[in-house]
VOGU-3710 file (C-alpha; in Angstrom, 3 decimals, decimal comma):
1> miqksfnipk> -19,185/46,209/13,969  -20,223/42,624/13,247  -22,639/42,477/16,147  -24,700/45,390/14,718  -25,096/43,735/11,349  -27,366/40,913/12,527  -30,510/40,689/14,570  -29,619/37,813/16,907  -32,620/35,640/17,958  -33,279/35,457/21,682
11> srfvmvffla> -32,176/31,897/22,399  -29,139/30,526/24,149  -28,791/28,005/21,307  -27,651/30,825/19,025  -24,200/29,965/20,393  -24,472/26,505/18,856  -25,654/27,847/15,511  -22,823/30,342/15,421  -20,186/27,759/16,280  -21,614/25,445/13,638
21> tivlasfavl> -21,396/28,238/11,058  -17,733/28,894/11,867  -16,872/25,193/11,649  -18,831/24,749/8,424  -17,090/27,704/6,786  -13,686/26,418/7,885  -14,327/22,971/6,402  -15,437/24,559/3,117  -12,244/26,640/2,932  -10,103/23,580/3,640
31> raalfvrvwn> -11,907/21,552/0,973  -11,377/24,350/-1,546  -7,675/24,560/-0,636  -7,200/20,810/-1,074  -9,133/20,942/-4,347  -6,661/23,505/-5,705  -3,833/21,010/-5,090  -5,376/18,403/-7,426  -7,676/20,471/-9,640  -5,949/19,240/-12,829
41> lidpgelvyi> -6,837/15,629/-11,943  -10,549/16,276/-11,447  -13,398/16,638/-13,919  -15,109/20,030/-13,335  -18,441/18,234/-13,568  -17,701/16,557/-10,224  -17,497/19,823/-8,295  -21,155/19,601/-7,314  -20,606/16,139/-5,816  -17,400/17,202/-4,054
51> fgqglvydma> -18,883/20,216/-2,310  -22,423/18,844/-1,984  -21,487/15,483/-0,469  -18,735/17,216/1,471  -21,314/19,525/3,021  -23,320/16,510/4,168  -20,306/14,999/5,946  -19,347/18,393/7,369  -22,814/18,837/8,866  -22,775/15,293/10,217
61> fisylyipfv> -19,493/15,863/12,036  -20,649/19,232/13,361  -23,839/17,645/14,663  -21,824/15,034/16,562  -19,542/17,765/17,868  -22,336/19,902/19,306  -24,148/17,087/21,172  -22,513/17,794/24,585  -23,053/21,551/24,142  -26,730/21,081/23,275
71> illlvlpnkw> -27,272/18,867/26,321  -25,478/21,364/28,567  -27,513/24,298/27,253  -30,692/22,277/27,733  -30,177/21,399/31,399  -28,268/24,479/32,651  -30,544/26,748/34,764  -30,880/30,369/33,671  -29,196/31,542/36,869  -26,012/29,636/36,062
81> fnsspfkyla> -26,216/30,335/32,349  -26,386/34,088/32,953  -23,552/34,068/35,511  -20,140/35,710/35,030  -18,159/32,438/35,437  -20,147/30,836/32,633  -19,572/33,904/30,475  -15,805/33,448/30,726  -16,106/29,676/30,302  -18,148/30,094/27,104
91> qgvgflivyg> -15,593/32,462/25,630  -12,764/30,126/26,568  -14,468/27,184/24,899  -15,230/29,303/21,841  -11,581/30,307/21,508  -10,421/26,695/21,869  -12,783/25,655/19,092  -11,438/28,368/16,774  -7,855/27,403/17,636  -8,704/23,708/17,185
101> lgfcfisewl> -10,120/24,413/13,737  -6,875/26,073/12,722  -4,886/23,145/14,084  -7,150/20,721/12,193  -6,687/22,745/8,993  -2,896/22,554/9,207  -2,904/18,877/10,263  -5,103/17,829/7,350  -3,005/19,843/4,916  0,176/18,105/6,057
111> fwdefgvrfn> -1,536/14,684/6,202  -2,702/15,145/2,608  0,821/16,192/1,663  2,160/12,843/2,925  -0,659/10,419/2,059  -2,849/12,152/-0,543  -6,011/11,459/1,496  -8,093/12,946/4,303  -7,712/11,572/7,821  -8,186/7,795/7,935
121> fisidylvyr> -7,123/4,774/9,988  -3,467/5,832/9,633  -4,220/8,914/11,696  -5,520/6,637/14,459  -2,095/5,003/14,618  -0,555/8,459/14,744  -2,591/9,204/17,853  -1,792/5,871/19,511  1,988/5,932/19,009  2,518/9,396/20,441
131> revtdnilqs> 6,285/9,333/20,958  7,350/8,342/17,442  4,764/10,554/15,773  5,376/13,582/17,980  9,134/13,340/17,487  8,639/12,906/13,745  6,440/16,019/13,552  8,860/18,076/15,634  11,768/17,015/13,432  9,875/17,509/10,155
141> ypvfwilpil> 8,011/20,803/10,625  8,629/24,177/12,368  6,053/23,385/15,046  7,305/25,998/17,502  6,654/28,642/14,874  3,368/27,239/13,624  1,612/26,965/16,994  2,297/30,536/18,229  1,363/32,036/14,847  -1,808/29,949/14,869
151> fiiatvifwr> -2,528/31,195/18,403  -2,241/34,819/17,268  -4,480/34,263/14,240  -7,097/32,446/16,350  -7,026/35,251/18,919  -7,630/37,923/16,277  -10,483/35,965/14,688  -12,136/35,194/17,996  -11,848/38,783/19,199  -13,718/39,920/16,100
161> vrsffikpla> -16,629/37,535/16,677  -16,675/37,193/20,474  -19,873/39,211/20,815  -21,778/36,243/19,376  -20,664/34,269/22,410  -21,552/37,041/24,853  -24,954/38,348/23,737  -26,874/35,061/24,095  -25,605/34,775/27,684  -28,112/37,432/28,739
171> vrekfsqrlv> -31,080/35,465/27,392  -33,494/33,864/29,842  -35,301/30,920/28,278  -37,906/28,501/29,610  -36,992/24,817/29,811  -39,886/23,878/27,515  -38,560/26,244/24,844  -35,059/24,861/25,256  -36,339/21,293/25,022  -38,006/21,867/21,636
181> iaicllvipg> -34,876/23,399/20,141  -32,604/20,738/21,672  -34,716/17,896/20,275  -34,639/19,461/16,804  -30,856/19,811/16,971  -30,315/16,272/18,243  -32,413/14,809/15,429  -29,582/15,720/13,019  -26,804/13,599/14,607  -29,335/10,822/15,189
191> saflflnqsq> -30,190/10,786/11,501  -26,525/10,918/10,540  -25,796/7,915/12,747  -28,639/5,894/11,225  -28,389/6,840/7,564  -24,871/8,103/6,826  -21,748/5,983/6,521  -18,483/5,831/4,604  -19,978/4,077/1,577  -21,672/7,292/0,414
201> rvlsdnnyvn> -18,265/8,867/-0,247  -17,140/6,381/-2,916  -19,535/7,236/-5,730  -16,772/8,419/-8,069  -14,076/6,336/-9,760  -11,622/9,142/-8,969  -10,077/8,608/-5,531  -9,260/12,297/-5,162  -12,893/13,228/-5,754  -14,056/10,804/-3,065
211> elasngpyql> -11,477/12,106/-0,596  -12,404/15,740/-1,231  -16,064/14,873/-0,763  -15,220/13,574/2,710  -14,649/15,268/6,036  -11,335/14,593/7,769  -12,487/14,638/11,412  -15,563/12,572/10,490  -13,308/9,952/8,882  -10,997/10,061/11,874
221> faafrnntld> -13,783/8,914/14,170  -15,229/6,545/11,569  -11,826/4,867/11,444  -12,331/3,652/15,025  -15,293/1,621/13,787  -13,828/0,607/10,418  -10,361/-0,513/11,512  -11,635/-4,056/11,087  -14,238/-4,672/8,406  -16,540/-7,682/8,446
231> yrqfyktfdd> -15,682/-9,230/5,093  -18,974/-11,041/4,599  -20,971/-7,963/5,499  -19,181/-5,497/3,233  -17,795/-7,541/0,312  -19,268/-9,604/-2,479  -19,181/-13,292/-1,550  -19,753/-16,575/-3,334  -20,333/-20,220/-2,444  -17,573/-21,293/-0,062
241> kvlsdilkdq> -17,285/-24,802/-1,456  -16,742/-23,529/-5,001  -14,227/-20,882/-3,933  -12,418/-23,323/-1,644  -11,848/-25,698/-4,552  -10,630/-22,819/-6,745  -8,220/-21,619/-4,061  -6,746/-25,084/-3,548  -6,264/-25,401/-7,276  -4,558/-21,980/-7,432
251> vteknghyhg> -2,035/-22,607/-4,642  -1,239/-26,207/-5,628  2,389/-26,822/-6,612  3,837/-29,853/-8,376  5,872/-30,736/-5,324  3,042/-30,017/-2,868  0,808/-32,630/-1,230  -2,343/-31,668/0,657  -2,870/-33,131/4,108  -5,594/-30,732/5,236
261> qglyniarri> -9,309/-31,280/4,727  -12,335/-29,006/4,715  -13,096/-25,527/3,435  -10,073/-23,425/2,529  -7,720/-25,760/4,374  -4,642/-25,441/2,183  -2,308/-27,141/4,685  0,168/-29,103/2,589  3,644/-30,565/2,507  6,191/-29,103/0,105
271> eeeqspkkln> 8,786/-31,734/-0,822  12,041/-30,785/-2,546  14,012/-33,413/-4,440  17,375/-31,657/-4,125  19,414/-31,585/-0,939  18,715/-28,517/1,229  21,148/-25,599/1,328  21,310/-24,666/4,982  22,483/-21,129/4,318  22,203/-18,199/6,671
281> vilisvesls> 19,589/-15,682/5,538  19,478/-11,917/6,072  16,133/-10,588/4,827  15,975/-6,796/4,719  12,686/-4,912/4,412  13,777/-1,423/3,408  11,479/1,397/4,428  9,609/2,880/1,424  11,956/1,540/-1,285  9,901/2,182/-4,413
291> asfltrfgeq> 11,247/0,542/-7,550  11,083/3,955/-9,209  14,037/5,150/-7,089  16,378/2,766/-8,901  18,117/3,657/-12,157  17,035/0,252/-13,499  13,418/1,468/-13,365  13,954/4,939/-14,763  15,305/7,172/-11,984  17,768/9,742/-13,375
301> knitpfmddw> 19,073/11,349/-10,168  21,634/8,638/-9,354  20,423/8,354/-5,753  20,972/4,580/-5,505  24,484/4,065/-6,931  25,271/1,055/-4,750  22,014/-0,806/-5,401  22,204/0,001/-9,113  25,496/-1,878/-9,271  24,780/-4,550/-6,632
311> fkkgklftnf> 21,460/-5,600/-8,129  23,277/-6,671/-11,321  25,229/-9,269/-9,330  22,322/-11,283/-7,990  18,786/-12,315/-8,901  16,564/-9,263/-9,387  12,789/-9,672/-9,631  11,707/-6,729/-11,761  7,925/-7,185/-11,773  7,341/-7,480/-8,032
321> yatgtrtirg> 4,672/-5,650/-5,998  3,927/-4,702/-2,403  0,566/-5,950/-1,168  -0,223/-2,798/0,799  0,682/0,743/1,721  1,912/0,315/5,297  4,978/-1,268/6,870  2,905/-3,806/8,780  1,150/-4,879/5,578  4,520/-5,663/4,048
331> leaitlsipp> 5,683/-7,530/7,144  2,406/-9,467/7,221  2,666/-10,560/3,584  6,352/-11,466/3,747  6,048/-13,367/7,024  2,708/-15,148/6,610  2,324/-15,302/2,809  -1,343/-14,343/3,030  -3,335/-11,815/0,973  -4,239/-8,582/2,790
341> tpgrsivkrp> -7,614/-8,639/4,511  -9,659/-5,438/4,975  -9,154/-3,195/7,990  -6,186/-3,611/10,267  -3,159/-5,689/9,414  -2,869/-9,067/11,147  0,233/-7,661/12,843  -1,991/-5,288/14,828  -4,834/-7,656/15,577  -5,183/-9,591/18,802
351> dndhmyslgk> -4,669/-13,356/18,780  -2,053/-13,300/16,016  0,447/-15,846/17,317  1,380/-19,461/16,409  0,730/-18,874/12,725  2,407/-20,721/9,871  5,167/-18,297/8,973  8,493/-17,990/7,239  10,153/-17,851/10,651  8,534/-21,118/11,752
361> vfkdkgydia> 10,041/-22,955/8,800  13,515/-21,723/9,681  12,998/-22,426/13,363  11,943/-26,004/12,574  15,207/-26,322/10,631  17,213/-25,376/13,725  17,862/-21,730/12,855  18,190/-18,807/15,241  15,381/-16,546/14,020  15,220/-12,876/14,955
371> flyggrgyfd> 13,354/-9,721/14,003  15,634/-6,682/14,063  14,028/-3,250/13,984  15,679/0,151/14,106  12,829/1,673/16,120  10,853/0,635/19,157  9,086/-2,587/18,314  5,986/-1,812/20,341  5,090/0,510/17,460  2,351/-1,086/15,353
381> nmniffsgng> 2,432/-4,131/17,665  5,462/-5,567/15,829  7,183/-7,028/18,894  4,078/-8,883/20,045  3,414/-10,264/16,566  6,949/-11,495/15,902  7,633/-12,794/19,399  4,273/-14,595/19,350  5,414/-16,355/16,196  8,740/-17,535/17,570
391> yrivdqtgfs> 11,092/-14,703/16,644  13,706/-13,262/18,958  13,345/-9,468/19,133  16,149/-6,951/18,735  14,903/-3,348/18,633  16,070/0,118/19,612  15,427/-0,486/23,293  18,100/-3,215/23,255  20,855/-1,001/21,849  23,535/0,292/24,200
401> dkevsfknaw> 24,623/3,931/23,980  27,875/2,822/22,335  25,939/1,103/19,545  23,987/4,234/18,576  25,831/6,812/16,500  22,630/8,493/15,272  18,890/8,254/15,851  15,776/10,236/15,019  12,047/9,999/15,678  11,705/6,569/14,091
411> gvsdedlydr> 14,813/4,827/15,375  18,540/4,330/15,010  20,266/4,867/11,691  20,392/2,006/9,212  24,149/1,759/9,704  23,724/1,193/13,445  21,027/-1,399/12,773  23,210/-3,280/10,277  26,172/-3,203/12,661  23,973/-4,845/15,283
421> aiyeankgyd> 22,871/-7,452/12,722  26,519/-8,321/12,026  27,133/-8,618/15,772  24,151/-10,994/16,103  25,318/-12,990/13,072  28,789/-13,399/14,558  27,248/-14,733/17,766  25,253/-17,246/15,749  28,305/-18,314/13,787  30,342/-18,781/16,988
431> skkpfffhim> 27,592/-20,999/18,394  27,592/-23,021/15,125  23,911/-22,263/14,582  22,556/-20,959/11,252  20,559/-17,744/11,456  17,561/-16,161/9,775  17,301/-12,432/10,459  14,412/-10,285/9,254  15,578/-6,659/9,388  13,197/-3,668/9,164
441> ttsnhqpfty> 14,907/-0,324/8,486  13,726/3,202/9,325  16,083/5,790/7,802  14,095/6,328/4,593  11,224/7,934/6,488  10,278/11,487/7,165  12,004/13,572/8,613  14,800/12,011/6,457  17,562/12,775/8,925  20,745/10,708/9,016
451> pegkidlppg> 24,411/11,087/10,033  26,247/14,044/8,517  29,100/13,493/6,086  27,960/10,104/4,754  26,549/11,215/1,402  26,622/14,365/-0,708  23,037/15,394/0,138  22,120/17,271/3,340  19,745/15,510/5,739  16,312/16,831/6,649
461> eggsgsgrdg> 12,931/17,677/5,159  12,516/20,981/3,329  14,602/24,113/3,649  18,224/23,166/3,049  17,462/19,476/3,564  17,241/17,108/0,603  14,166/15,263/1,861  13,269/11,933/0,285  16,218/11,960/-2,130  18,604/12,193/0,807
471> gikytdyalg> 16,763/9,454/2,691  17,041/7,126/-0,303  20,693/7,907/-0,954  21,627/7,343/2,696  19,629/4,085/2,681  21,637/3,024/-0,369  24,910/4,034/1,307  24,071/2,079/4,469  23,347/-1,062/2,447  26,737/-0,679/0,819
481> qllkkaakqp> 28,377/-0,452/4,229  26,523/-3,575/5,357  27,799/-5,621/2,423  31,314/-4,236/2,810  31,468/-5,231/6,482  29,629/-8,538/5,982  32,105/-9,565/3,273  34,817/-9,629/5,951  32,916/-12,085/8,167  33,488/-15,869/8,161
491> wfedtlfvvt> 29,802/-16,562/7,475  29,513/-14,313/4,395  29,983/-16,892/1,631  27,252/-19,105/3,066  24,745/-16,302/3,631  21,891/-15,384/1,353  20,884/-11,699/1,320  17,321/-10,763/0,405  16,393/-7,103/-0,133  12,883/-5,825/-0,728
501> adhcaasagk> 10,632/-2,996/0,438  7,817/-2,875/2,945  5,829/-0,607/0,598  6,325/2,273/-1,815  7,095/5,844/-0,796  3,655/7,061/-1,910  0,300/5,355/-2,342  -2,240/7,988/-3,387  -3,611/7,847/-6,901  -6,508/9,014/-9,008
511> iglpvnkyhi> -8,147/5,737/-10,033  -8,710/2,521/-8,075  -5,445/1,137/-6,739  -2,532/2,995/-8,439  -0,478/-0,004/-9,583  2,733/1,945/-10,193  2,730/2,961/-6,527  2,968/-0,671/-5,410  5,968/-1,586/-7,596  8,995/-2,532/-5,465
521> plfvyspkhi> 12,215/-4,494/-6,051  13,019/-7,982/-4,804  16,689/-8,918/-4,872  18,430/-12,139/-3,813  22,212/-12,254/-3,503  24,639/-15,038/-2,677  27,350/-15,264/-5,369  28,462/-18,740/-4,390  24,951/-20,181/-4,478  22,618/-17,939/-6,542
531> eageidrlss> 23,016/-17,279/-10,244  22,665/-13,628/-11,297  19,921/-12,559/-13,661  16,556/-10,829/-13,939  13,158/-12,423/-13,398  10,254/-10,539/-14,988  7,351/-12,630/-13,661  4,450/-10,670/-12,183  4,352/-11,470/-8,454  3,941/-9,891/-5,031
541> qidlaptlla> 5,127/-10,057/-1,440  3,116/-13,171/-0,542  5,328/-15,074/-3,017  8,577/-14,144/-1,284  8,541/-16,864/1,389  7,829/-19,826/-0,960  10,436/-18,527/-3,432  13,122/-18,095/-0,777  12,492/-21,565/0,653  12,604/-23,058/-2,837
551> llhfsydsff> 15,984/-21,431/-3,469  17,209/-23,199/-0,321  15,597/-26,498/-1,442  13,722/-26,777/1,863  10,951/-29,310/2,402  8,385/-27,966/4,868  4,775/-27,830/6,044  3,012/-24,883/4,425  -0,122/-22,835/4,802  1,127/-20,186/2,391
561> fgknilaqdf> -1,144/-18,558/-0,177  1,898/-17,553/-2,237  3,906/-19,713/-4,628  7,475/-20,110/-5,807  7,982/-17,461/-8,499  10,706/-19,555/-10,150  8,567/-22,685/-10,508  7,607/-23,706/-14,034  3,924/-23,813/-13,101  3,905/-20,342/-11,462
571> kerafianyq> 0,881/-18,350/-12,591  1,692/-14,663/-12,808  -0,499/-12,376/-10,681  0,032/-9,794/-7,960  -2,088/-8,870/-4,944  -2,340/-5,182/-4,080  -4,712/-3,532/-1,639  -5,346/-0,733/0,778  -7,355/-1,095/3,951  -10,648/-1,289/2,008
581> klgilsggel> -9,992/-2,090/-1,654  -8,696/-5,579/-2,403  -7,153/-6,156/-5,807  -5,474/-8,719/-8,038  -3,388/-7,744/-11,059  -3,169/-10,278/-13,870  -2,969/-10,297/-17,652  -2,987/-6,505/-17,921  -6,165/-6,211/-15,872  -6,721/-5,069/-12,318
591> lilspgkeia> -9,740/-6,501/-10,540  -10,903/-4,835/-7,309  -13,280/-5,849/-4,532  -14,692/-2,887/-2,585  -17,032/-2,371/0,387  -20,643/-2,147/-0,701  -20,244/-5,554/-2,375  -18,838/-3,981/-5,525  -16,475/-5,544/-8,076  -14,658/-3,338/-10,592
601> lmdmaaeips> -12,301/-4,059/-13,465  -9,595/-1,805/-14,890  -7,886/-2,459/-18,214  -4,303/-1,354/-17,561  -3,535/-1,250/-21,305  -6,259/1,286/-22,038  -5,128/4,746/-23,110  -7,155/6,243/-20,249  -7,669/3,506/-17,608  -11,064/3,571/-15,933
611> lkkiqnsspf> -12,976/1,358/-13,541  -15,891/-0,657/-14,865  -18,291/-2,380/-12,468  -18,769/-6,062/-13,266  -20,581/-9,095/-11,888  -19,080/-12,178/-10,256  -19,665/-14,541/-13,161  -16,206/-14,656/-14,796  -13,534/-17,166/-13,702  -11,099/-14,331/-13,016
621> vkelmsyyqg> -13,551/-12,837/-10,507  -13,988/-16,148/-8,718  -10,215/-16,547/-8,539  -9,961/-13,130/-6,893  -12,767/-13,942/-4,472  -11,264/-17,320/-3,606  -8,090/-15,674/-2,313  -9,688/-12,898/-0,287  -12,772/-14,758/0,950  -10,475/-17,676/1,669
631> adyvlgnrln> -8,025/-15,550/3,656  -10,902/-14,156/5,719  -12,205/-17,673/6,406  -8,757/-18,987/7,301  -8,152/-16,200/9,808  -11,655/-16,359/11,269  -11,424/-20,113/11,782  -7,757/-20,130/12,879  -6,797/-22,611/10,173  -3,253/-21,334/9,672
641> rwadnrtnva> -2,226/-21,922/13,316  0,386/-24,601/13,691  -0,642/-25,232/17,298  -4,317/-25,589/16,401  -4,139/-27,083/12,929  -4,835/-30,696/13,898  -7,956/-29,601/15,772  -9,100/-27,453/12,856  -8,592/-30,240/10,326  -10,748/-32,556/12,401
651> an> -13,395/-29,889/12,883  -13,714/-29,253/9,173
//
């Protein structure tokens, strides 16, 4: 038997050591399992760093985990500690820890499968928005099989080792002895808190190496602190006056006239010479529409037959990029035309109303502006953000039972959402008021379920389901139905359709920011008003608003960081980022700002791209810094608020 193989020391704290050993072994097994998934992308020489640094984070998390147990074992009198009730309580807690480890193992495996990383700030959102996430998990995985099987496995394991939880319960130990051991144990989490942080896990240029060298639960809790990063504390900065001048020079347009003063105040008036086209606008952000899904960009499965044909009939921007990896990052960039700042998206931050936005321009022109979302708009704070910036909200909670033919964890089907958009457009037309609708779809999202009989691929993830391919093909089908029905409406000829993505379907990559996993389409369609053709200029989501308004020949007040892609003086560049790394792609090079005040450069034309750390002396670096340091300053000083702008101009 196991209990006869070891001479157990006579201390109640043996329970803590044993639990720590079980947890440590479990983390090592999980790390090895995840390593096997990406072993061909990792240099064998980095194994020591992966498992060595990983061990440090594992021990740090374990030390935080055992703090309440150490304190309890310190203060609990021997009489209570040796009692029968405590014996059963200790075994119960031990079993829950073993079961919890198994649950953590499975959760991290599935999280890696979807995002290619250990737990991070995304997992915090998954805990906050319980209903959507729980429904998604239940519809995507055989949970009611997994949990009972996990329970059986945990029971067998715990039964084999339960003696380690029972034997120490007979020990009688003086308080002074307990105090010495407790102090020694508590020194470890104290040291981890003072000397260990997330920056120690980014020593490699290979993202997979850094993720494997991390600890999922440790990152989960670290995400609570790192959801918003202090830009000036964590990133390389430069003289504000110099960067402010560079930024103003970068965003200047020939038809723009500055009326703001002071640091980073890019408030300006855009004046168009041509008469405005007061067209209706339907802007559709399609969930996870990577450019790679389209035949135009190399897909061979024919899963977007409608878009493949439709996109030839309008203006297709072929070198267009998402700024981030989350829906709210896409909505932020499209709506506010601002580079992504580290940590949480502006959509989720407090005090995010009355900002210069695409919707404000349309509202000032007398449009009915609305945000239409297939799910519940409280998710990711979308309703608060859009309503605070003047949009009318139409989300799942406003649909009647008759309007919903199908729904899943994330919301109603795209068809139902588009039908509601047509209904809203007809109301606007009847009231003789132009409309601007920003639609956010949900169907192309795990669990990839959609109405039966619409396409030739079965819905669902795994098993007999077609997964992502089915989600994309149904998304394509629903867009076709939207255009077919819209073409019958009296407002169709004078409506401009804009289709883009919120982000790509996947974002994980080996080096830096994987550029190909930010590539999305931008398509503008209005046969009567927009000439068909392809535009190959390198650009990103922050350029959508200025480009759309230029196509309509609108004059307006702007605080946009983006520029009109079609303008003769447009300088090609694209902003891409995740919640920590901030990048700009230009001239075949990707420049990245990272926490720890690091700047790295990647030559995209190199046979084997690699990151090279550089200093902040080159003009390209200062251009990058001007955008991101400028965006941080603008948000921190509320410069892009239309209600507060006059005050801010005077103050600066």
